[in-house]
ROVEXKOL-987513 format. One record per residue: x, y, z of N, C-alpha, C in turn; residue number from 1. Coordinates in Angstrom, 3 decimals. Example, Ala and Ser with C-alpha at 12.3 -4.5 7.8 and 13.67 -1.06 7.14 Angstrom:
2
<<13.190 -5.690 7.800> <12.300 -4.500 7.800> <13.200 -3.300 7.800> 1>
<<12.850 -2.250 7.080> <13.670 -1.060 7.140> <12.900 0.030 7.870> 2>
END
This chain:
65
<<-3.068 31.448 3.077> <-2.203 31.005 4.124> <-0.810 31.705 3.979> 1>
<<-0.834 32.254 5.185> <0.836 32.764 5.207> <1.934 32.179 5.539> 2>
<<2.906 32.333 5.059> <4.487 31.450 5.071> <4.564 30.890 6.475> 3>
<<4.487 31.494 7.379> <4.734 30.811 8.875> <4.224 29.605 9.139> 4>
<<2.576 29.446 8.883> <1.472 28.091 9.246> <2.516 27.151 8.356> 5>
<<2.466 27.695 7.112> <3.287 26.333 6.140> <4.614 25.703 6.794> 6>
<<5.549 26.735 6.966> <6.516 25.980 7.794> <6.407 25.575 8.973> 7>
<<5.393 25.593 9.642> <5.276 24.653 10.907> <4.717 23.340 10.465> 8>
<<3.916 23.507 9.440> <3.032 22.064 9.014> <4.396 21.625 8.363> 9>
<<5.312 21.905 7.784> <6.189 21.393 7.203> <7.078 20.667 8.333> 10>
<<7.754 21.340 9.250> <8.173 20.759 10.758> <7.441 19.745 10.731> 11>
<<6.319 19.763 11.295> <5.938 18.897 11.600> <5.255 17.504 10.991> 12>
<<5.351 17.648 9.362> <5.246 16.639 9.065> <6.659 15.939 9.153> 13>
<<7.747 16.394 8.805> <8.946 15.795 8.771> <8.939 15.234 10.121> 14>
<<8.779 15.833 11.343> <8.880 15.352 12.586> <7.895 13.465 12.711> 15>
<<6.328 13.966 12.141> <5.761 12.328 11.958> <6.536 11.419 10.963> 16>
<<6.730 11.894 10.090> <7.412 11.077 8.896> <8.552 9.901 10.092> 17>
<<9.933 10.675 10.575> <10.350 10.660 11.324> <9.935 9.799 12.506> 18>
<<9.300 9.926 13.585> <8.378 8.964 14.597> <7.786 7.626 13.899> 19>
<<7.490 7.758 12.770> <6.617 6.989 11.920> <7.833 5.995 11.866> 20>
<<8.577 6.242 11.287> <10.087 5.622 10.939> <10.922 4.687 12.206> 21>
<<10.746 5.273 13.487> <11.114 4.765 14.665> <10.250 3.971 15.276> 22>
<<9.078 4.338 15.218> <8.128 2.975 15.728> <8.184 1.726 14.781> 23>
<<8.371 2.123 13.321> <8.834 0.921 12.441> <9.714 0.003 12.993> 24>
<<11.102 0.835 13.192> <12.369 -0.012 13.719> <12.147 -0.677 14.529> 25>
<<11.408 0.091 15.975> <10.962 -0.699 17.214> <10.355 -1.922 16.809> 26>
<<9.424 -1.905 15.817> <8.602 -2.949 15.869> <9.150 -4.264 14.796> 27>
<<10.181 -3.767 14.021> <10.863 -4.706 13.436> <12.134 -5.523 14.122> 28>
<<12.322 -4.576 15.128> <13.321 -5.489 16.013> <13.382 -6.601 16.608> 29>
<<12.024 -6.826 17.169> <11.937 -8.054 17.427> <10.588 -8.993 16.717> 30>
<<10.690 -8.758 15.524> <9.666 -9.313 14.873> <10.252 -10.533 13.760> 31>
<<9.639 -11.634 13.659> <10.037 -12.838 12.978> <9.873 -12.835 11.243> 32>
<<8.297 -11.925 11.028> <7.775 -11.756 9.838> <7.624 -10.305 9.246> 33>
<<7.087 -10.143 8.297> <6.673 -8.545 7.443> <5.333 -8.542 8.125> 34>
<<4.361 -8.990 8.765> <3.039 -8.957 9.356> <3.327 -8.267 10.826> 35>
<<4.368 -9.305 11.412> <5.012 -8.300 12.680> <5.313 -7.635 12.890> 36>
<<5.602 -6.587 11.698> <5.999 -5.369 11.704> <5.281 -3.960 11.218> 37>
<<4.736 -4.798 10.174> <3.521 -3.550 9.520> <2.527 -3.724 10.101> 38>
<<1.214 -4.512 10.669> <0.636 -4.489 11.611> <0.430 -3.675 12.640> 39>
<<1.145 -4.201 13.409> <1.536 -2.855 14.832> <1.631 -1.835 14.855> 40>
<<2.941 -1.577 13.228> <3.086 -0.312 12.689> <1.880 0.773 12.521> 41>
<<0.888 0.157 11.871> <-0.023 0.614 11.397> <-1.143 0.823 12.439> 42>
<<-1.882 -0.183 13.132> <-1.959 -0.208 14.213> <-2.187 1.362 15.026> 43>
<<-0.274 1.513 15.566> <-0.069 2.639 15.906> <-0.189 3.513 15.886> 44>
<<0.224 4.057 14.631> <0.117 5.226 13.418> <-0.763 5.854 13.331> 45>
<<-1.903 4.545 13.149> <-2.770 5.287 12.079> <-3.689 6.597 12.845> 46>
<<-3.815 6.387 14.030> <-4.847 7.390 14.531> <-4.066 8.379 14.845> 47>
<<-2.709 8.731 14.786> <-1.556 10.018 14.963> <-1.572 10.454 13.586> 48>
<<-1.775 10.007 12.688> <-1.700 10.283 11.129> <-2.968 11.327 10.916> 49>
<<-3.873 10.065 11.471> <-5.397 10.648 11.511> <-5.765 11.827 12.218> 50>
<<-5.221 12.025 13.063> <-5.455 13.004 13.801> <-4.312 14.329 13.418> 51>
<<-3.372 13.688 13.160> <-2.402 15.183 12.106> <-3.429 15.818 10.649> 52>
<<-3.865 14.823 10.277> <-4.593 15.413 8.978> <-5.634 16.330 9.092> 53>
<<-6.425 15.587 10.434> <-7.275 16.723 10.828> <-6.849 18.118 11.610> 54>
<<-5.916 17.966 12.171> <-5.588 19.427 12.621> <-4.869 19.811 11.602> 55>
<<-4.157 19.644 10.621> <-3.740 20.680 8.903> <-5.039 20.963 8.502> 56>
<<-6.067 20.094 8.494> <-6.721 20.864 7.673> <-7.747 21.775 8.192> 57>
<<-7.951 21.471 9.197> <-8.673 22.726 10.202> <-7.690 23.805 10.104> 58>
<<-6.199 23.856 10.312> <-5.452 25.005 10.174> <-5.564 25.599 8.744> 59>
<<-5.614 24.827 8.023> <-5.739 25.340 6.443> <-7.352 25.851 6.080> 60>
<<-8.042 25.673 6.963> <-9.324 26.356 6.507> <-9.771 27.658 6.693> 61>
<<-10.257 28.340 5.961> <-10.559 29.998 6.251> <-11.677 30.170 6.934> 62>
<<-11.680 30.707 8.243> <-12.958 30.641 9.337> <-13.284 32.275 8.790> 63>
<<-13.695 32.587 7.816> <-14.160 34.125 7.783> <-15.768 34.294 8.061> 64>
<<-16.066 34.313 8.750> <-17.616 34.699 9.250> <-18.250 36.466 8.941> 65>
END
């Protein structure tokens, strides 16, 4: 893999971590307990992380025919 896709994957990872923190803080603002914060954050961000992981794996795979 060349250097350019790795840079874009790194930038994507930083953006994903930042948005996860923002979602956590948004849920934490109105919560009364830890489970009121963690559970909605995981439910919201798990599909996003799963999609990001699948796309990263697809981008890294060598498609030599």
